[in-house]
mmCIF file of the N, C-alpha and C atoms, coordinates in Angstrom:
data_MODEL
# 
_entry.id   MODEL 
# 
loop_
_atom_site.group_PDB 
_atom_site.id 
_atom_site.type_symbol 
_atom_site.label_atom_id 
_atom_site.label_alt_id 
_atom_site.label_comp_id 
_atom_site.label_asym_id 
_atom_site.label_entity_id 
_atom_site.label_seq_id 
_atom_site.pdbx_PDB_ins_code 
_atom_site.Cartn_x 
_atom_site.Cartn_y 
_atom_site.Cartn_z 
_atom_site.occupancy 
_atom_site.B_iso_or_equiv 
_atom_site.pdbx_formal_charge 
_atom_site.auth_seq_id 
_atom_site.auth_comp_id 
_atom_site.auth_asym_id 
_atom_site.auth_atom_id 
_atom_site.pdbx_PDB_model_num 
ATOM 1   N N  . UNK A 1 1  ? 23.609 -75.844 -58.637 1.00 0.00 ? 1  UNK A N  1 
ATOM 2   C CA . UNK A 1 1  ? 22.684 -74.827 -58.209 1.00 0.00 ? 1  UNK A CA 1 
ATOM 3   C C  . UNK A 1 1  ? 21.463 -74.782 -59.121 1.00 0.00 ? 1  UNK A C  1 
ATOM 4   N N  . UNK A 1 2  ? 21.648 -75.138 -60.359 1.00 0.00 ? 2  UNK A N  1 
ATOM 5   C CA . UNK A 1 2  ? 20.556 -75.053 -61.325 1.00 0.00 ? 2  UNK A CA 1 
ATOM 6   C C  . UNK A 1 2  ? 19.384 -75.943 -60.922 1.00 0.00 ? 2  UNK A C  1 
ATOM 7   N N  . UNK A 1 3  ? 19.664 -77.158 -60.495 1.00 0.00 ? 3  UNK A N  1 
ATOM 8   C CA . UNK A 1 3  ? 18.602 -78.096 -60.148 1.00 0.00 ? 3  UNK A CA 1 
ATOM 9   C C  . UNK A 1 3  ? 18.129 -77.949 -58.704 1.00 0.00 ? 3  UNK A C  1 
ATOM 10  N N  . UNK A 1 4  ? 19.074 -77.770 -57.794 1.00 0.00 ? 4  UNK A N  1 
ATOM 11  C CA . UNK A 1 4  ? 18.722 -77.801 -56.370 1.00 0.00 ? 4  UNK A CA 1 
ATOM 12  C C  . UNK A 1 4  ? 18.419 -76.429 -55.773 1.00 0.00 ? 4  UNK A C  1 
ATOM 13  N N  . UNK A 1 5  ? 18.874 -75.375 -56.429 1.00 0.00 ? 5  UNK A N  1 
ATOM 14  C CA . UNK A 1 5  ? 18.761 -74.018 -55.900 1.00 0.00 ? 5  UNK A CA 1 
ATOM 15  C C  . UNK A 1 5  ? 19.509 -73.870 -54.565 1.00 0.00 ? 5  UNK A C  1 
ATOM 16  N N  . UNK A 1 6  ? 20.526 -74.720 -54.373 1.00 0.00 ? 6  UNK A N  1 
ATOM 17  C CA . UNK A 1 6  ? 21.376 -74.688 -53.185 1.00 0.00 ? 6  UNK A CA 1 
ATOM 18  C C  . UNK A 1 6  ? 22.808 -74.485 -53.646 1.00 0.00 ? 6  UNK A C  1 
ATOM 19  N N  . UNK A 1 7  ? 23.517 -73.575 -52.997 1.00 0.00 ? 7  UNK A N  1 
ATOM 20  C CA . UNK A 1 7  ? 24.914 -73.315 -53.340 1.00 0.00 ? 7  UNK A CA 1 
ATOM 21  C C  . UNK A 1 7  ? 25.784 -74.485 -52.889 1.00 0.00 ? 7  UNK A C  1 
ATOM 22  N N  . UNK A 1 8  ? 26.591 -75.059 -53.779 1.00 0.00 ? 8  UNK A N  1 
ATOM 23  C CA . UNK A 1 8  ? 27.445 -76.187 -53.398 1.00 0.00 ? 8  UNK A CA 1 
ATOM 24  C C  . UNK A 1 8  ? 28.618 -75.756 -52.520 1.00 0.00 ? 8  UNK A C  1 
ATOM 25  N N  . UNK A 1 9  ? 28.918 -74.487 -52.492 1.00 0.00 ? 9  UNK A N  1 
ATOM 26  C CA . UNK A 1 9  ? 30.052 -73.992 -51.701 1.00 0.00 ? 9  UNK A CA 1 
ATOM 27  C C  . UNK A 1 9  ? 29.658 -73.704 -50.252 1.00 0.00 ? 9  UNK A C  1 
ATOM 28  N N  . UNK A 1 10 ? 28.545 -72.977 -50.046 1.00 0.00 ? 10 UNK A N  1 
ATOM 29  C CA . UNK A 1 10 ? 28.177 -72.568 -48.683 1.00 0.00 ? 10 UNK A CA 1 
ATOM 30  C C  . UNK A 1 10 ? 26.847 -73.145 -48.214 1.00 0.00 ? 10 UNK A C  1 
ATOM 31  N N  . UNK A 1 11 ? 26.173 -73.910 -49.070 1.00 0.00 ? 11 UNK A N  1 
ATOM 32  C CA . UNK A 1 11 ? 24.892 -74.560 -48.766 1.00 0.00 ? 11 UNK A CA 1 
ATOM 33  C C  . UNK A 1 11 ? 23.728 -73.584 -48.570 1.00 0.00 ? 11 UNK A C  1 
ATOM 34  N N  . UNK A 1 12 ? 23.887 -72.347 -48.984 1.00 0.00 ? 12 UNK A N  1 
ATOM 35  C CA . UNK A 1 12 ? 22.819 -71.359 -48.873 1.00 0.00 ? 12 UNK A CA 1 
ATOM 36  C C  . UNK A 1 12 ? 21.767 -71.598 -49.954 1.00 0.00 ? 12 UNK A C  1 
ATOM 37  N N  . UNK A 1 13 ? 20.533 -71.242 -49.649 1.00 0.00 ? 13 UNK A N  1 
ATOM 38  C CA . UNK A 1 13 ? 19.467 -71.324 -50.645 1.00 0.00 ? 13 UNK A CA 1 
ATOM 39  C C  . UNK A 1 13 ? 19.188 -69.963 -51.278 1.00 0.00 ? 13 UNK A C  1 
ATOM 40  N N  . UNK A 1 14 ? 20.054 -69.001 -51.021 1.00 0.00 ? 14 UNK A N  1 
ATOM 41  C CA . UNK A 1 14 ? 19.917 -67.662 -51.597 1.00 0.00 ? 14 UNK A CA 1 
ATOM 42  C C  . UNK A 1 14 ? 20.575 -67.617 -52.971 1.00 0.00 ? 14 UNK A C  1 
ATOM 43  N N  . UNK A 1 15 ? 19.951 -68.288 -53.922 1.00 0.00 ? 15 UNK A N  1 
ATOM 44  C CA . UNK A 1 15 ? 20.492 -68.409 -55.279 1.00 0.00 ? 15 UNK A CA 1 
ATOM 45  C C  . UNK A 1 15 ? 19.557 -67.687 -56.242 1.00 0.00 ? 15 UNK A C  1 
ATOM 46  N N  . UNK A 1 16 ? 20.149 -66.876 -57.117 1.00 0.00 ? 16 UNK A N  1 
ATOM 47  C CA . UNK A 1 16 ? 19.351 -66.204 -58.135 1.00 0.00 ? 16 UNK A CA 1 
ATOM 48  C C  . UNK A 1 16 ? 19.807 -66.672 -59.516 1.00 0.00 ? 16 UNK A C  1 
ATOM 49  N N  . UNK A 1 17 ? 18.881 -66.618 -60.458 1.00 0.00 ? 17 UNK A N  1 
ATOM 50  C CA . UNK A 1 17 ? 19.168 -66.993 -61.851 1.00 0.00 ? 17 UNK A CA 1 
ATOM 51  C C  . UNK A 1 17 ? 19.214 -65.726 -62.685 1.00 0.00 ? 17 UNK A C  1 
ATOM 52  N N  . UNK A 1 18 ? 20.277 -65.578 -63.471 1.00 0.00 ? 18 UNK A N  1 
ATOM 53  C CA . UNK A 1 18 ? 20.401 -64.479 -64.411 1.00 0.00 ? 18 UNK A CA 1 
ATOM 54  C C  . UNK A 1 18 ? 20.238 -65.086 -65.806 1.00 0.00 ? 18 UNK A C  1 
ATOM 55  N N  . UNK A 1 19 ? 19.112 -64.850 -66.466 1.00 0.00 ? 19 UNK A N  1 
ATOM 56  C CA . UNK A 1 19 ? 18.906 -65.457 -67.786 1.00 0.00 ? 19 UNK A CA 1 
ATOM 57  C C  . UNK A 1 19 ? 19.868 -64.901 -68.818 1.00 0.00 ? 19 UNK A C  1 
ATOM 58  N N  . UNK A 1 20 ? 20.062 -65.650 -69.861 1.00 0.00 ? 20 UNK A N  1 
ATOM 59  C CA . UNK A 1 20 ? 20.934 -65.219 -70.955 1.00 0.00 ? 20 UNK A CA 1 
ATOM 60  C C  . UNK A 1 20 ? 20.353 -63.980 -71.614 1.00 0.00 ? 20 UNK A C  1 
ATOM 61  N N  . UNK A 1 21 ? 21.206 -63.018 -71.852 1.00 0.00 ? 21 UNK A N  1 
ATOM 62  C CA . UNK A 1 21 ? 20.806 -61.823 -72.582 1.00 0.00 ? 21 UNK A CA 1 
ATOM 63  C C  . UNK A 1 21 ? 21.117 -62.077 -74.046 1.00 0.00 ? 21 UNK A C  1 
ATOM 64  N N  . UNK A 1 22 ? 20.102 -62.120 -74.878 1.00 0.00 ? 22 UNK A N  1 
ATOM 65  C CA . UNK A 1 22 ? 20.288 -62.476 -76.284 1.00 0.00 ? 22 UNK A CA 1 
ATOM 66  C C  . UNK A 1 22 ? 20.239 -61.265 -77.199 1.00 0.00 ? 22 UNK A C  1 
ATOM 67  N N  . UNK A 1 23 ? 20.603 -60.118 -76.683 1.00 0.00 ? 23 UNK A N  1 
ATOM 68  C CA . UNK A 1 23 ? 20.627 -58.904 -77.493 1.00 0.00 ? 23 UNK A CA 1 
ATOM 69  C C  . UNK A 1 23 ? 21.962 -58.745 -78.197 1.00 0.00 ? 23 UNK A C  1 
ATOM 70  N N  . UNK A 1 24 ? 22.382 -57.510 -78.362 1.00 0.00 ? 24 UNK A N  1 
ATOM 71  C CA . UNK A 1 24 ? 23.616 -57.236 -79.092 1.00 0.00 ? 24 UNK A CA 1 
ATOM 72  C C  . UNK A 1 24 ? 24.865 -57.346 -78.225 1.00 0.00 ? 24 UNK A C  1 
ATOM 73  N N  . UNK A 1 25 ? 24.695 -57.438 -76.923 1.00 0.00 ? 25 UNK A N  1 
ATOM 74  C CA . UNK A 1 25 ? 25.839 -57.566 -76.019 1.00 0.00 ? 25 UNK A CA 1 
ATOM 75  C C  . UNK A 1 25 ? 26.425 -58.976 -76.090 1.00 0.00 ? 25 UNK A C  1 
ATOM 76  N N  . UNK A 1 26 ? 27.703 -59.094 -75.834 1.00 0.00 ? 26 UNK A N  1 
ATOM 77  C CA . UNK A 1 26 ? 28.349 -60.412 -75.821 1.00 0.00 ? 26 UNK A CA 1 
ATOM 78  C C  . UNK A 1 26 ? 28.505 -60.943 -74.394 1.00 0.00 ? 26 UNK A C  1 
ATOM 79  N N  . UNK A 1 27 ? 27.829 -60.342 -73.428 1.00 0.00 ? 27 UNK A N  1 
ATOM 80  C CA . UNK A 1 27 ? 28.002 -60.730 -72.032 1.00 0.00 ? 27 UNK A CA 1 
ATOM 81  C C  . UNK A 1 27 ? 27.468 -62.119 -71.712 1.00 0.00 ? 27 UNK A C  1 
ATOM 82  N N  . UNK A 1 28 ? 26.605 -62.672 -72.526 1.00 0.00 ? 28 UNK A N  1 
ATOM 83  C CA . UNK A 1 28 ? 26.052 -64.009 -72.287 1.00 0.00 ? 28 UNK A CA 1 
ATOM 84  C C  . UNK A 1 28 ? 26.395 -64.980 -73.407 1.00 0.00 ? 28 UNK A C  1 
ATOM 85  N N  . UNK A 1 29 ? 27.501 -64.744 -74.087 1.00 0.00 ? 29 UNK A N  1 
ATOM 86  C CA . UNK A 1 29 ? 27.901 -65.616 -75.184 1.00 0.00 ? 29 UNK A CA 1 
ATOM 87  C C  . UNK A 1 29 ? 29.115 -66.451 -74.801 1.00 0.00 ? 29 UNK A C  1 
ATOM 88  N N  . UNK A 1 30 ? 29.137 -67.674 -75.276 1.00 0.00 ? 30 UNK A N  1 
ATOM 89  C CA . UNK A 1 30 ? 30.304 -68.537 -75.152 1.00 0.00 ? 30 UNK A CA 1 
ATOM 90  C C  . UNK A 1 30 ? 30.857 -68.722 -76.554 1.00 0.00 ? 30 UNK A C  1 
ATOM 91  N N  . UNK A 1 31 ? 32.110 -68.418 -76.710 1.00 0.00 ? 31 UNK A N  1 
ATOM 92  C CA . UNK A 1 31 ? 32.769 -68.596 -78.006 1.00 0.00 ? 31 UNK A CA 1 
ATOM 93  C C  . UNK A 1 31 ? 33.099 -70.069 -78.173 1.00 0.00 ? 31 UNK A C  1 
ATOM 94  N N  . UNK A 1 32 ? 32.620 -70.683 -79.254 1.00 0.00 ? 32 UNK A N  1 
ATOM 95  C CA . UNK A 1 32 ? 32.823 -72.111 -79.476 1.00 0.00 ? 32 UNK A CA 1 
ATOM 96  C C  . UNK A 1 32 ? 33.999 -72.413 -80.384 1.00 0.00 ? 32 UNK A C  1 
ATOM 97  N N  . UNK A 1 33 ? 34.400 -71.446 -81.196 1.00 0.00 ? 33 UNK A N  1 
ATOM 98  C CA . UNK A 1 33 ? 35.483 -71.681 -82.146 1.00 0.00 ? 33 UNK A CA 1 
ATOM 99  C C  . UNK A 1 33 ? 36.643 -70.741 -81.879 1.00 0.00 ? 33 UNK A C  1 
ATOM 100 N N  . UNK A 1 34 ? 37.790 -71.152 -82.307 1.00 0.00 ? 34 UNK A N  1 
ATOM 101 C CA . UNK A 1 34 ? 39.011 -70.376 -82.083 1.00 0.00 ? 34 UNK A CA 1 
ATOM 102 C C  . UNK A 1 34 ? 38.906 -68.966 -82.639 1.00 0.00 ? 34 UNK A C  1 
ATOM 103 N N  . UNK A 1 35 ? 38.292 -68.828 -83.798 1.00 0.00 ? 35 UNK A N  1 
ATOM 104 C CA . UNK A 1 35 ? 38.223 -67.523 -84.452 1.00 0.00 ? 35 UNK A CA 1 
ATOM 105 C C  . UNK A 1 35 ? 36.943 -66.767 -84.135 1.00 0.00 ? 35 UNK A C  1 
ATOM 106 N N  . UNK A 1 36 ? 36.126 -67.290 -83.245 1.00 0.00 ? 36 UNK A N  1 
ATOM 107 C CA . UNK A 1 36 ? 34.933 -66.574 -82.822 1.00 0.00 ? 36 UNK A CA 1 
ATOM 108 C C  . UNK A 1 36 ? 33.817 -66.531 -83.839 1.00 0.00 ? 36 UNK A C  1 
ATOM 109 N N  . UNK A 1 37 ? 33.730 -67.559 -84.669 1.00 0.00 ? 37 UNK A N  1 
ATOM 110 C CA . UNK A 1 37 ? 32.690 -67.564 -85.691 1.00 0.00 ? 37 UNK A CA 1 
ATOM 111 C C  . UNK A 1 37 ? 31.416 -68.261 -85.227 1.00 0.00 ? 37 UNK A C  1 
ATOM 112 N N  . UNK A 1 38 ? 31.478 -69.021 -84.136 1.00 0.00 ? 38 UNK A N  1 
ATOM 113 C CA . UNK A 1 38 ? 30.293 -69.694 -83.603 1.00 0.00 ? 38 UNK A CA 1 
ATOM 114 C C  . UNK A 1 38 ? 30.197 -69.440 -82.119 1.00 0.00 ? 38 UNK A C  1 
ATOM 115 N N  . UNK A 1 39 ? 28.981 -69.170 -81.680 1.00 0.00 ? 39 UNK A N  1 
ATOM 116 C CA . UNK A 1 39 ? 28.708 -68.872 -80.282 1.00 0.00 ? 39 UNK A CA 1 
ATOM 117 C C  . UNK A 1 39 ? 27.467 -69.612 -79.822 1.00 0.00 ? 39 UNK A C  1 
ATOM 118 N N  . UNK A 1 40 ? 27.299 -69.711 -78.509 1.00 0.00 ? 40 UNK A N  1 
ATOM 119 C CA . UNK A 1 40 ? 26.033 -70.101 -77.911 1.00 0.00 ? 40 UNK A CA 1 
ATOM 120 C C  . UNK A 1 40 ? 25.855 -69.243 -76.666 1.00 0.00 ? 40 UNK A C  1 
ATOM 121 N N  . UNK A 1 41 ? 24.668 -69.241 -76.139 1.00 0.00 ? 41 UNK A N  1 
ATOM 122 C CA . UNK A 1 41 ? 24.371 -68.418 -74.971 1.00 0.00 ? 41 UNK A CA 1 
ATOM 123 C C  . UNK A 1 41 ? 24.497 -69.235 -73.690 1.00 0.00 ? 41 UNK A C  1 
ATOM 124 N N  . UNK A 1 42 ? 24.648 -68.528 -72.567 1.00 0.00 ? 42 UNK A N  1 
ATOM 125 C CA . UNK A 1 42 ? 24.644 -69.196 -71.273 1.00 0.00 ? 42 UNK A CA 1 
ATOM 126 C C  . UNK A 1 42 ? 23.877 -68.364 -70.267 1.00 0.00 ? 42 UNK A C  1 
ATOM 127 N N  . UNK A 1 43 ? 23.373 -69.055 -69.236 1.00 0.00 ? 43 UNK A N  1 
ATOM 128 C CA . UNK A 1 43 ? 22.719 -68.384 -68.125 1.00 0.00 ? 43 UNK A CA 1 
ATOM 129 C C  . UNK A 1 43 ? 23.561 -68.583 -66.875 1.00 0.00 ? 43 UNK A C  1 
ATOM 130 N N  . UNK A 1 44 ? 23.373 -67.712 -65.907 1.00 0.00 ? 44 UNK A N  1 
ATOM 131 C CA . UNK A 1 44 ? 24.178 -67.749 -64.685 1.00 0.00 ? 44 UNK A CA 1 
ATOM 132 C C  . UNK A 1 44 ? 23.290 -68.032 -63.475 1.00 0.00 ? 44 UNK A C  1 
ATOM 133 N N  . UNK A 1 45 ? 23.865 -68.735 -62.519 1.00 0.00 ? 45 UNK A N  1 
ATOM 134 C CA . UNK A 1 45 ? 23.250 -68.923 -61.209 1.00 0.00 ? 45 UNK A CA 1 
ATOM 135 C C  . UNK A 1 45 ? 24.251 -68.393 -60.192 1.00 0.00 ? 45 UNK A C  1 
ATOM 136 N N  . UNK A 1 46 ? 23.798 -67.466 -59.348 1.00 0.00 ? 46 UNK A N  1 
ATOM 137 C CA . UNK A 1 46 ? 24.693 -66.779 -58.419 1.00 0.00 ? 46 UNK A CA 1 
ATOM 138 C C  . UNK A 1 46 ? 24.181 -66.940 -57.000 1.00 0.00 ? 46 UNK A C  1 
ATOM 139 N N  . UNK A 1 47 ? 25.067 -67.341 -56.104 1.00 0.00 ? 47 UNK A N  1 
ATOM 140 C CA . UNK A 1 47 ? 24.750 -67.400 -54.684 1.00 0.00 ? 47 UNK A CA 1 
ATOM 141 C C  . UNK A 1 47 ? 24.931 -65.990 -54.114 1.00 0.00 ? 47 UNK A C  1 
ATOM 142 N N  . UNK A 1 48 ? 23.868 -65.442 -53.563 1.00 0.00 ? 48 UNK A N  1 
ATOM 143 C CA . UNK A 1 48 ? 23.958 -64.085 -53.022 1.00 0.00 ? 48 UNK A CA 1 
ATOM 144 C C  . UNK A 1 48 ? 24.566 -64.063 -51.627 1.00 0.00 ? 48 UNK A C  1 
ATOM 145 N N  . UNK A 1 49 ? 24.851 -65.230 -51.066 1.00 0.00 ? 49 UNK A N  1 
ATOM 146 C CA . UNK A 1 49 ? 25.504 -65.282 -49.757 1.00 0.00 ? 49 UNK A CA 1 
ATOM 147 C C  . UNK A 1 49 ? 27.024 -65.255 -49.871 1.00 0.00 ? 49 UNK A C  1 
ATOM 148 N N  . UNK A 1 50 ? 27.572 -66.079 -50.789 1.00 0.00 ? 50 UNK A N  1 
ATOM 149 C CA . UNK A 1 50 ? 29.038 -66.175 -50.872 1.00 0.00 ? 50 UNK A CA 1 
ATOM 150 C C  . UNK A 1 50 ? 29.605 -65.692 -52.211 1.00 0.00 ? 50 UNK A C  1 
ATOM 151 N N  . UNK A 1 51 ? 28.743 -65.487 -53.206 1.00 0.00 ? 51 UNK A N  1 
ATOM 152 C CA . UNK A 1 51 ? 29.211 -64.996 -54.503 1.00 0.00 ? 51 UNK A CA 1 
ATOM 153 C C  . UNK A 1 51 ? 29.604 -66.076 -55.495 1.00 0.00 ? 51 UNK A C  1 
ATOM 154 N N  . UNK A 1 52 ? 29.441 -67.330 -55.145 1.00 0.00 ? 52 UNK A N  1 
ATOM 155 C CA . UNK A 1 52 ? 29.771 -68.430 -56.054 1.00 0.00 ? 52 UNK A CA 1 
ATOM 156 C C  . UNK A 1 52 ? 28.873 -68.351 -57.280 1.00 0.00 ? 52 UNK A C  1 
ATOM 157 N N  . UNK A 1 53 ? 29.446 -68.586 -58.475 1.00 0.00 ? 53 UNK A N  1 
ATOM 158 C CA . UNK A 1 53 ? 28.701 -68.481 -59.726 1.00 0.00 ? 53 UNK A CA 1 
ATOM 159 C C  . UNK A 1 53 ? 28.870 -69.764 -60.538 1.00 0.00 ? 53 UNK A C  1 
ATOM 160 N N  . UNK A 1 54 ? 27.775 -70.226 -61.123 1.00 0.00 ? 54 UNK A N  1 
ATOM 161 C CA . UNK A 1 54 ? 27.821 -71.317 -62.094 1.00 0.00 ? 54 UNK A CA 1 
ATOM 162 C C  . UNK A 1 54 ? 27.241 -70.808 -63.397 1.00 0.00 ? 54 UNK A C  1 
ATOM 163 N N  . UNK A 1 55 ? 27.851 -71.225 -64.509 1.00 0.00 ? 55 UNK A N  1 
ATOM 164 C CA . UNK A 1 55 ? 27.393 -70.863 -65.848 1.00 0.00 ? 55 UNK A CA 1 
ATOM 165 C C  . UNK A 1 55 ? 26.913 -72.136 -66.544 1.00 0.00 ? 55 UNK A C  1 
ATOM 166 N N  . UNK A 1 56 ? 25.790 -72.034 -67.244 1.00 0.00 ? 56 UNK A N  1 
ATOM 167 C CA . UNK A 1 56 ? 25.257 -73.178 -67.974 1.00 0.00 ? 56 UNK A CA 1 
ATOM 168 C C  . UNK A 1 56 ? 24.978 -72.782 -69.412 1.00 0.00 ? 56 UNK A C  1 
ATOM 169 N N  . UNK A 1 57 ? 25.545 -73.523 -70.333 1.00 0.00 ? 57 UNK A N  1 
ATOM 170 C CA . UNK A 1 57 ? 25.262 -73.287 -71.749 1.00 0.00 ? 57 UNK A CA 1 
ATOM 171 C C  . UNK A 1 57 ? 23.826 -73.692 -72.035 1.00 0.00 ? 57 UNK A C  1 
ATOM 172 N N  . UNK A 1 58 ? 23.173 -72.926 -72.879 1.00 0.00 ? 58 UNK A N  1 
ATOM 173 C CA . UNK A 1 58 ? 21.817 -73.257 -73.287 1.00 0.00 ? 58 UNK A CA 1 
ATOM 174 C C  . UNK A 1 58 ? 21.948 -74.209 -74.479 1.00 0.00 ? 58 UNK A C  1 
ATOM 175 N N  . UNK A 1 59 ? 21.768 -75.473 -74.195 1.00 0.00 ? 59 UNK A N  1 
ATOM 176 C CA . UNK A 1 59 ? 22.087 -76.520 -75.158 1.00 0.00 ? 59 UNK A CA 1 
ATOM 177 C C  . UNK A 1 59 ? 21.097 -76.637 -76.303 1.00 0.00 ? 59 UNK A C  1 
ATOM 178 N N  . UNK A 1 60 ? 19.939 -76.022 -76.188 1.00 0.00 ? 60 UNK A N  1 
ATOM 179 C CA . UNK A 1 60 ? 18.981 -76.125 -77.287 1.00 0.00 ? 60 UNK A CA 1 
ATOM 180 C C  . UNK A 1 60 ? 19.152 -75.013 -78.321 1.00 0.00 ? 60 UNK A C  1 
ATOM 181 N N  . UNK A 1 61 ? 20.163 -74.172 -78.155 1.00 0.00 ? 61 UNK A N  1 
ATOM 182 C CA . UNK A 1 61 ? 20.458 -73.140 -79.143 1.00 0.00 ? 61 UNK A CA 1 
ATOM 183 C C  . UNK A 1 61 ? 20.958 -73.797 -80.434 1.00 0.00 ? 61 UNK A C  1 
ATOM 184 N N  . UNK A 1 62 ? 20.528 -73.282 -81.584 1.00 0.00 ? 62 UNK A N  1 
ATOM 185 C CA . UNK A 1 62 ? 20.920 -73.855 -82.869 1.00 0.00 ? 62 UNK A CA 1 
ATOM 186 C C  . UNK A 1 62 ? 22.435 -73.831 -83.076 1.00 0.00 ? 62 UNK A C  1 
ATOM 187 N N  . UNK A 1 63 ? 23.085 -72.749 -82.689 1.00 0.00 ? 63 UNK A N  1 
ATOM 188 C CA . UNK A 1 63 ? 24.531 -72.642 -82.864 1.00 0.00 ? 63 UNK A CA 1 
ATOM 189 C C  . UNK A 1 63 ? 25.282 -73.715 -82.099 1.00 0.00 ? 63 UNK A C  1 
ATOM 190 N N  . UNK A 1 64 ? 24.840 -73.987 -80.893 1.00 0.00 ? 64 UNK A N  1 
ATOM 191 C CA . UNK A 1 64 ? 25.481 -75.011 -80.062 1.00 0.00 ? 64 UNK A CA 1 
ATOM 192 C C  . UNK A 1 64 ? 25.316 -76.380 -80.694 1.00 0.00 ? 64 UNK A C  1 
ATOM 193 N N  . UNK A 1 65 ? 24.109 -76.732 -81.082 1.00 0.00 ? 65 UNK A N  1 
ATOM 194 C CA . UNK A 1 65 ? 23.854 -78.057 -81.647 1.00 0.00 ? 65 UNK A CA 1 
ATOM 195 C C  . UNK A 1 65 ? 24.608 -78.266 -82.952 1.00 0.00 ? 65 UNK A C  1 
ATOM 196 N N  . UNK A 1 66 ? 24.641 -77.253 -83.800 1.00 0.00 ? 66 UNK A N  1 
ATOM 197 C CA . UNK A 1 66 ? 25.361 -77.372 -85.068 1.00 0.00 ? 66 UNK A CA 1 
ATOM 198 C C  . UNK A 1 66 ? 26.851 -77.575 -84.815 1.00 0.00 ? 66 UNK A C  1 
ATOM 199 N N  . UNK A 1 67 ? 27.414 -76.796 -83.898 1.00 0.00 ? 67 UNK A N  1 
ATOM 200 C CA . UNK A 1 67 ? 28.831 -76.916 -83.571 1.00 0.00 ? 67 UNK A CA 1 
ATOM 201 C C  . UNK A 1 67 ? 29.127 -78.289 -82.979 1.00 0.00 ? 67 UNK A C  1 
ATOM 202 N N  . UNK A 1 68 ? 28.295 -78.743 -82.063 1.00 0.00 ? 68 UNK A N  1 
ATOM 203 C CA . UNK A 1 68 ? 28.499 -80.040 -81.426 1.00 0.00 ? 68 UNK A CA 1 
ATOM 204 C C  . UNK A 1 68 ? 28.434 -81.172 -82.443 1.00 0.00 ? 68 UNK A C  1 
ATOM 205 N N  . UNK A 1 69 ? 27.469 -81.107 -83.351 1.00 0.00 ? 69 UNK A N  1 
ATOM 206 C CA . UNK A 1 69 ? 27.350 -82.136 -84.389 1.00 0.00 ? 69 UNK A CA 1 
ATOM 207 C C  . UNK A 1 69 ? 28.597 -82.162 -85.277 1.00 0.00 ? 69 UNK A C  1 
ATOM 208 N N  . UNK A 1 70 ? 29.104 -80.976 -85.640 1.00 0.00 ? 70 UNK A N  1 
ATOM 209 C CA . UNK A 1 70 ? 30.320 -80.902 -86.466 1.00 0.00 ? 70 UNK A CA 1 
ATOM 210 C C  . UNK A 1 70 ? 31.521 -81.491 -85.726 1.00 0.00 ? 70 UNK A C  1 
ATOM 211 N N  . UNK A 1 71 ? 31.617 -81.201 -84.434 1.00 0.00 ? 71 UNK A N  1 
ATOM 212 C CA . UNK A 1 71 ? 32.733 -81.722 -83.648 1.00 0.00 ? 71 UNK A CA 1 
ATOM 213 C C  . UNK A 1 71 ? 32.673 -83.241 -83.535 1.00 0.00 ? 71 UNK A C  1 
ATOM 214 N N  . UNK A 1 72 ? 31.471 -83.768 -83.364 1.00 0.00 ? 72 UNK A N  1 
ATOM 215 C CA . UNK A 1 72 ? 31.308 -85.220 -83.283 1.00 0.00 ? 72 UNK A CA 1 
ATOM 216 C C  . UNK A 1 72 ? 31.678 -85.887 -84.605 1.00 0.00 ? 72 UNK A C  1 
ATOM 217 N N  . UNK A 1 73 ? 31.264 -85.286 -85.710 1.00 0.00 ? 73 UNK A N  1 
ATOM 218 C CA . UNK A 1 73 ? 31.561 -85.846 -87.033 1.00 0.00 ? 73 UNK A CA 1 
ATOM 219 C C  . UNK A 1 73 ? 33.056 -85.901 -87.309 1.00 0.00 ? 73 UNK A C  1 
ATOM 220 N N  . UNK A 1 74 ? 33.776 -84.869 -86.898 1.00 0.00 ? 74 UNK A N  1 
ATOM 221 C CA . UNK A 1 74 ? 35.206 -84.801 -87.189 1.00 0.00 ? 74 UNK A CA 1 
ATOM 222 C C  . UNK A 1 74 ? 36.065 -85.376 -86.063 1.00 0.00 ? 74 UNK A C  1 
ATOM 223 N N  . UNK A 1 75 ? 35.439 -85.768 -84.962 1.00 0.00 ? 75 UNK A N  1 
ATOM 224 C CA . UNK A 1 75 ? 36.204 -86.307 -83.831 1.00 0.00 ? 75 UNK A CA 1 
ATOM 225 C C  . UNK A 1 75 ? 37.038 -85.246 -83.131 1.00 0.00 ? 75 UNK A C  1 
ATOM 226 N N  . UNK A 1 76 ? 36.576 -84.014 -83.137 1.00 0.00 ? 76 UNK A N  1 
ATOM 227 C CA . UNK A 1 76 ? 37.363 -82.898 -82.599 1.00 0.00 ? 76 UNK A CA 1 
ATOM 228 C C  . UNK A 1 76 ? 36.895 -82.430 -81.222 1.00 0.00 ? 76 UNK A C  1 
ATOM 229 N N  . UNK A 1 77 ? 36.134 -83.211 -80.522 1.00 0.00 ? 77 UNK A N  1 
ATOM 230 C CA . UNK A 1 77 ? 35.609 -82.754 -79.229 1.00 0.00 ? 77 UNK A CA 1 
ATOM 231 C C  . UNK A 1 77 ? 36.702 -82.572 -78.184 1.00 0.00 ? 77 UNK A C  1 
ATOM 232 N N  . UNK A 1 78 ? 37.790 -83.265 -78.294 1.00 0.00 ? 78 UNK A N  1 
ATOM 233 C CA . UNK A 1 78 ? 38.882 -83.133 -77.325 1.00 0.00 ? 78 UNK A CA 1 
ATOM 234 C C  . UNK A 1 78 ? 39.878 -82.115 -77.844 1.00 0.00 ? 78 UNK A C  1 
ATOM 235 N N  . UNK A 1 79 ? 39.447 -80.855 -77.927 1.00 0.00 ? 79 UNK A N  1 
ATOM 236 C CA . UNK A 1 79 ? 40.330 -79.836 -78.508 1.00 0.00 ? 79 UNK A CA 1 
ATOM 237 C C  . UNK A 1 79 ? 41.140 -79.166 -77.399 1.00 0.00 ? 79 UNK A C  1 
ATOM 238 N N  . UNK A 1 80 ? 42.198 -78.505 -77.778 1.00 0.00 ? 80 UNK A N  1 
ATOM 239 C CA . UNK A 1 80 ? 43.023 -77.800 -76.796 1.00 0.00 ? 80 UNK A CA 1 
ATOM 240 C C  . UNK A 1 80 ? 42.661 -76.318 -76.759 1.00 0.00 ? 80 UNK A C  1 
ATOM 241 N N  . UNK A 1 81 ? 41.621 -75.925 -77.474 1.00 0.00 ? 81 UNK A N  1 
ATOM 242 C CA . UNK A 1 81 ? 41.186 -74.527 -77.443 1.00 0.00 ? 81 UNK A CA 1 
ATOM 243 C C  . UNK A 1 81 ? 40.351 -74.323 -76.198 1.00 0.00 ? 81 UNK A C  1 
ATOM 244 N N  . UNK A 1 82 ? 40.703 -73.330 -75.414 1.00 0.00 ? 82 UNK A N  1 
ATOM 245 C CA . UNK A 1 82 ? 39.957 -73.015 -74.197 1.00 0.00 ? 82 UNK A CA 1 
ATOM 246 C C  . UNK A 1 82 ? 39.504 -71.591 -74.284 1.00 0.00 ? 82 UNK A C  1 
# 
């Protein structure tokens, strides 16, 4: 939906973007570590016809890049933490 603005579920073009809220709320944060010490933000794309939602991490955030680099260095990208 992010690129095409078309819902993959119902093919509707009634898609809205909800930008990441970077305030004090945790509603737009993705926890990257088991203990919640690293986060990154995400934005949402919502189909207003069927309610399908996609979430996209904002990959240019410093927290995301630092975490990703650490995971690559230690070979820990295939973790069982969900």
